[in-house]
C-alpha positions in Angstrom: -31.5 107.6 82.6 -29.2 104.9 83.8 -27.7 102.5 81.3 -28.2 98.7 81.7 -24.5 98.5 82.8 -25.0 101.1 85.6 -28.1 99.2 86.7 -26.1 96.0 86.7 -23.4 97.5 88.8 -25.9 98.7 91.4 -27.7 95.4 91.3 -24.5 93.6 92.3 -24.5 95.5 95.6 -27.9 94.0 96.5 -28.5 90.7 94.8 -30.7 89.6 97.6 -32.5 93.0 98.0 -32.5 93.6 94.2 -36.2 92.8 93.9 -37.0 96.2 95.3 -36.1 98.1 92.1 -37.7 101.4 91.1 -38.5 102.7 87.7 -35.1 103.9 86.5 -32.7 103.2 89.3 -31.7 100.8 92.0 -30.5 102.5 95.2 -27.7 100.6 96.8 -28.1 99.6 100.4 -25.2 100.0 102.9 -24.0 96.6 103.8 -24.9 95.5 107.3 -27.9 97.9 107.6 -31.5 97.4 107.0 -33.8 99.6 105.0 -37.3 100.7 106.1 -38.6 97.8 104.1 -36.6 95.3 106.1 -34.3 94.3 103.3 -30.8 93.2 104.5 -27.5 92.6 103.0 -26.5 89.8 100.6 -25.3 86.5 102.0 -22.4 85.8 99.7 -21.7 82.3 101.0 -24.9 81.1 99.5 -23.9 82.1 96.0 -21.3 79.4 95.7 -23.6 76.7 97.0 -26.3 77.8 94.5 -23.9 77.9 91.6 -22.3 74.5 92.4 -25.7 72.9 92.9 -26.8 74.1 89.4 -23.6 72.7 87.8 -24.2 69.3 89.6 -27.7 69.1 88.2 -26.5 70.0 84.8 -23.9 67.3 84.8 -26.5 64.8 86.1 -28.5 65.4 82.9 -25.5 65.0 80.6 -24.2 61.3 80.9 -24.0 61.0 77.1 -21.5 63.9 76.9 -19.4 62.3 79.7 -19.6 58.9 78.1 -21.1 57.1 81.1 -24.4 55.6 82.1 -24.8 58.0 85.1 -23.1 61.2 86.3 -23.6 61.9 90.0 -26.3 59.2 90.5 -28.3 61.0 93.2 -27.8 64.6 92.0 -31.6 65.0 91.8 -31.4 65.7 95.5 -29.7 69.0 94.7 -33.2 70.3 93.8 -34.2 70.0 97.4 -31.1 72.0 98.4 -32.3 74.7 96.0 -35.7 74.8 97.8 -34.1 75.1 101.2 -32.0 78.0 99.8 -35.1 79.5 98.3 -37.1 79.4 101.5 -34.1 80.9 103.4 -33.5 83.7 100.9 -37.2 84.5 100.4 -37.7 84.9 104.1 -34.5 87.0 104.3 -35.5 89.3 101.5 -39.3 89.5 101.9 -40.3 88.5 105.4 -40.0 91.9 107.0 -41.0 93.8 103.9 -44.3 91.8 103.7 -45.0 92.5 107.4 -44.4 96.2 106.9 -46.9 96.4 104.1 -45.6 95.2 100.8 -48.7 94.6 98.7 -49.6 91.2 97.2 -49.7 92.8 93.7 -46.2 94.2 94.1 -44.9 91.0 95.6 -46.3 89.0 92.6 -44.8 91.5 90.2 -41.3 91.2 91.7 -41.4 87.4 91.9 -42.7 87.0 88.3 -40.2 89.5 87.1 -37.5 87.4 88.7 -38.6 84.0 87.4 -40.9 84.2 84.4 -39.0 86.1 81.6 -36.2 83.7 81.4 -38.6 80.8 81.6 -40.5 82.1 78.6 -37.2 82.5 76.7 -36.0 79.0 77.6 -39.4 77.5 76.7 -39.3 79.3 73.3 -35.8 77.9 72.7 -37.0 74.4 73.7 -39.9 74.7 71.2 -37.5 75.7 68.4 -35.3 72.7 69.1 -38.3 70.4 69.2 -39.6 71.8 65.9 -36.2 71.4 64.3 -36.0 67.8 65.4 -39.5 67.2 64.0 -38.7 68.8 60.7 -35.5 66.7 60.3 -37.1 63.5 61.4 -35.2 63.1 64.7 -38.4 63.3 66.7 -42.0 62.3 65.8 -44.6 65.0 65.9 -47.1 64.6 68.8 -50.2 66.7 69.2 -49.9 66.3 73.0 -46.5 68.1 72.9 -48.0 71.0 71.0 -50.9 71.1 73.6 -48.3 71.2 76.4 -46.9 74.6 75.1 -49.7 76.9 76.3 -50.1 74.9 79.5 -46.4 75.1 80.2 -46.4 78.9 79.6 -49.2 79.1 82.2 -46.9 77.1 84.5 -49.3 74.1 84.3 -48.1 70.5 83.5 -48.6 69.2 80.0 -50.2 65.8 79.0 -48.4 62.8 80.2 -48.0 61.6 76.6 -46.3 64.8 75.5 -42.9 63.1 75.7 -42.0 59.4 76.0 -40.6 60.0 79.5 -43.9 61.7 80.6 -42.2 65.0 81.4 -44.7 67.5 82.7 -42.8 70.3 81.0 -41.4 68.8 77.7 -39.7 71.9 76.5 -37.9 72.8 79.8 -38.1 69.9 82.1 -36.9 71.9 85.2 -40.0 74.1 84.9 -41.8 72.0 87.5 -39.7 73.5 90.2 -40.6 77.0 89.1 -44.3 76.1 89.5 -43.7 75.1 93.1 -41.4 78.1 93.7 -44.1 80.5 92.7 -46.9 78.7 94.6 -44.7 78.5 97.8 -43.8 82.1 97.4 -47.4 83.1 97.7 -47.9 80.9 100.7 -45.0 82.6 102.3 -46.6 86.0 101.6 -49.8 85.0 103.3 -48.0 83.5 106.3 -45.7 86.5 106.7 -48.6 88.9 106.6 -50.9 87.0 109.0 -49.1 84.5 111.1 -45.3 84.7 111.2 -45.0 81.9 113.6 -44.7 78.1 113.4 -42.5 77.7 110.3 -40.6 75.0 112.1 -43.9 73.2 112.9 -44.9 73.4 109.2 -41.6 72.0 108.2 -41.8 69.2 110.7 -45.3 68.2 109.5 -44.1 68.2 105.9 -41.1 66.1 106.9 -43.5 63.3 107.8 -45.0 63.5 104.3 -41.5 63.4 102.8 -40.7 60.3 104.9 -43.9 58.6 103.7 -42.9 59.4 100.0 -39.4 58.1 100.6 -40.6 54.8 102.1 -43.4 54.1 99.7 -41.4 55.0 96.6 -38.0 53.7 97.7 -36.5 57.2 97.3 -37.2 60.8 96.5 -36.5 61.0 92.8 -39.7 62.4 91.3 -41.7 65.5 90.5 -40.6 66.2 87.0 -43.2 64.0 85.3 -46.9 64.6 85.1 -47.8 61.6 87.2 -45.3 62.4 89.9 -45.8 66.2 90.0 -47.3 65.8 93.5 -44.1 64.2 94.7 -42.2 67.3 93.7 -44.8 69.4 95.6 -44.2 67.4 98.8 -40.4 67.7 98.4 -40.5 71.4 97.6 -42.9 72.3 100.4 -40.8 70.7 103.1 -37.5 72.1 101.9 -38.9 75.6 101.4 -40.4 75.8 104.8 -37.2 74.3 106.3 -35.4 77.2 104.8 -37.9 79.7 106.2 -37.6 78.1 109.6 -33.8 78.3 109.5 -33.9 82.0 108.6 -36.2 82.6 111.5 -33.9 80.7 113.9 -30.7 82.3 112.7 -32.0 85.9 112.4 -30.6 86.9 115.8 -28.4 83.9 116.6 -25.9 82.3 114.3 -25.2 78.6 114.5 -22.2 77.8 116.7 -19.0 76.0 115.8 -20.4 72.6 116.7 -23.2 73.1 114.2 -20.7 74.1 111.6 -18.6 70.9 112.1 -21.8 68.8 111.9 -22.8 70.6 108.7 -19.4 69.9 107.2 -19.7 66.2 108.1 -23.2 66.1 106.6 -22.0 67.8 103.5 -19.2 65.3 103.0 -21.5 62.3 103.5 -24.2 63.7 101.2 -21.7 64.6 98.4 -20.2 61.0 98.6 -23.7 59.5 98.3 -24.8 61.8 95.5 -21.6 61.3 93.5 -20.3 57.8 94.2 -23.1 55.5 95.4 -25.2 54.0 92.6 -27.7 52.2 94.7 -30.6 54.2 96.0 -31.4 54.0 99.7 -34.6 55.7 100.7 -33.3 56.5 104.2 -30.2 58.2 102.9 -32.4 60.2 100.4 -34.5 61.2 103.4 -31.6 62.0 105.7 -30.0 64.2 103.0 -33.2 66.2 102.5 -34.6 66.3 106.0 -31.3 66.9 107.9 -28.2 67.4 105.8 -29.4 70.2 103.5 -31.0 72.3 106.3 -27.8 72.0 108.4 -25.7 73.0 105.4 -27.7 76.1 104.7 -27.8 77.1 108.4 -24.1 76.8 108.7 -23.2 78.3 105.3 -25.4 81.4 106.0 -23.1 82.5 108.8 -19.9 81.3 107.2 -17.3 83.9 106.2 -14.7 81.5 104.7 -13.1 82.3 101.4 -13.9 78.8 100.3 -17.5 80.0 99.9 -17.2 83.8 99.7 -15.2 84.5 96.5 -15.5 86.0 93.1 -15.9 82.7 91.3 -18.7 81.7 93.7 -20.4 85.1 93.1 -20.3 84.6 89.4 -21.7 81.1 89.6 -24.4 82.2 91.9 -25.4 84.9 89.4 -25.4 82.4 86.6 -27.2 79.6 88.5 -30.8 80.3 87.3 -29.7 80.4 83.6 -27.6 77.3 84.1 -30.6 75.6 85.6 -33.0 76.5 82.8 -30.8 76.5 79.8 -29.0 73.3 80.3 -31.8 71.2 78.8 -31.9 73.3 75.6 -28.2 73.0 75.1 -28.3 69.2 75.7 -31.2 68.8 73.3 -29.3 70.8 70.7 -26.2 68.6 71.2 -28.1 65.3 71.3 -27.4 64.5 67.6 -23.7 65.2 68.0 -23.4 63.3 71.2 -24.5 60.1 69.4 -21.4 60.4 67.4 -19.0 60.6 70.3 -18.8 56.9 71.1 -15.3 56.5 69.6 -13.5 59.3 71.4 -12.7 57.3 74.6 -13.1 58.0 78.3 -10.6 60.9 78.4 -12.2 62.5 75.3 -15.6 62.2 76.8 -14.4 63.8 80.1 -12.9 66.7 78.2 -16.1 67.1 76.2 -18.3 67.1 79.3 -16.1 69.5 81.2 -15.9 71.8 78.2 -19.7 71.8 77.9 -20.0 72.6 81.6 -17.6 75.5 81.3 -19.3 76.9 78.2 -22.7 76.5 79.9 -21.5 78.5 82.9 -20.0 81.3 80.8 -23.0 81.6 78.5 -25.3 81.4 81.5 -23.5 84.3 83.2 -23.7 86.3 80.0 -27.4 85.5 80.0 -27.7 86.8 83.6 -26.0 90.0 82.7 -27.5 90.8 79.3 -30.9 89.0 79.5 -32.0 88.3 83.0 -31.0 91.5 84.6 -32.4 94.0 82.0 -35.7 92.0 81.9 -36.0 91.8 85.6 -35.4 95.6 86.0 -37.9 96.4 83.3 -40.7 94.1 84.6 -40.1 95.2 88.2 -40.8 98.8 87.6 -43.6 100.1 89.8 -46.7 101.0 87.8 -45.6 99.0 84.8 -49.1 97.6 84.2 -51.0 100.8 85.1 -52.7 102.7 82.3 -50.9 106.0 81.7 -52.8 109.1 82.7 -54.9 110.6 80.0 -53.8 113.9 78.5 -56.2 116.8 78.3 -57.4 117.6 74.8 
């Protein structure tokens, strides 16, 4: 039987195709070829984007460590970039396999094996931190917070009063995106099995809903609280189906150099807005989500530049899910200490913030290798939930 390290080495060869694991082995796929299930090679350039987006979101949630009121004021938009990536990669990895007969049960097993184990671990860690704060008097006990636990484990939002900021998932705030990720994954399965056309039309219709949200709310920040969970659903649905449409459009034809230049310009403008502009403009939020991010993913998917395809980007891409889910637990743990950092000055705060980001990235990669990967392999085994055959007496 293979060791975990051997499975890890094989899994590196097929990070995109790695969902199709078998009981005790992962058969590597020759790069550039497709298997009978339609799985194709990894797109390395997307690893760097995924990892950097996760770090940006982590920094956005840690202004106390950096000693400022805001870090990257509009970094919440990176969540929409994640959903474009998700739609693209899901279509890339599963579209043909679903068409060729991948069952709903097997699809559900693979997706839950990918997303759910680490979510449970992060939630348990969040509960432990919350309980410690209640025990030490740093947080008041609320029955609504306790009620949120079973709901969150079922991927449902908790009561609005579970936390003062009305977070739908008080133990792991980012869990709201996992809810929509799983829901949209099943819609992709149904679509890929029955229709397989019109992804661009679906995205265009959803873009109208996103525009309405941006205009009426003055921006697109929302989705993580119980009252605004629907806002997250609108954002996620458009971005996911934009990613699916991009994968369909680029399956046989890569974007040309002009599209690449436009994507670079869009990326520079979006980064400037996310990092340097404090005022929120609904039309820039909308332009970033509806135009810039789809352009960036379309261009990056065919990019072979070392700026995106490199070892550091690969490692960040592997660690991205753990960075995304574990950042809140680490920040909650450091909250008491961060209140004592007021006297260290701007340079000291910058060093503390950067050190935390580095430590988070390293620990997240270790989580990917020693926690995510073994659990994903275990829960992806075919027949895991079947009863073993009875032995004759």
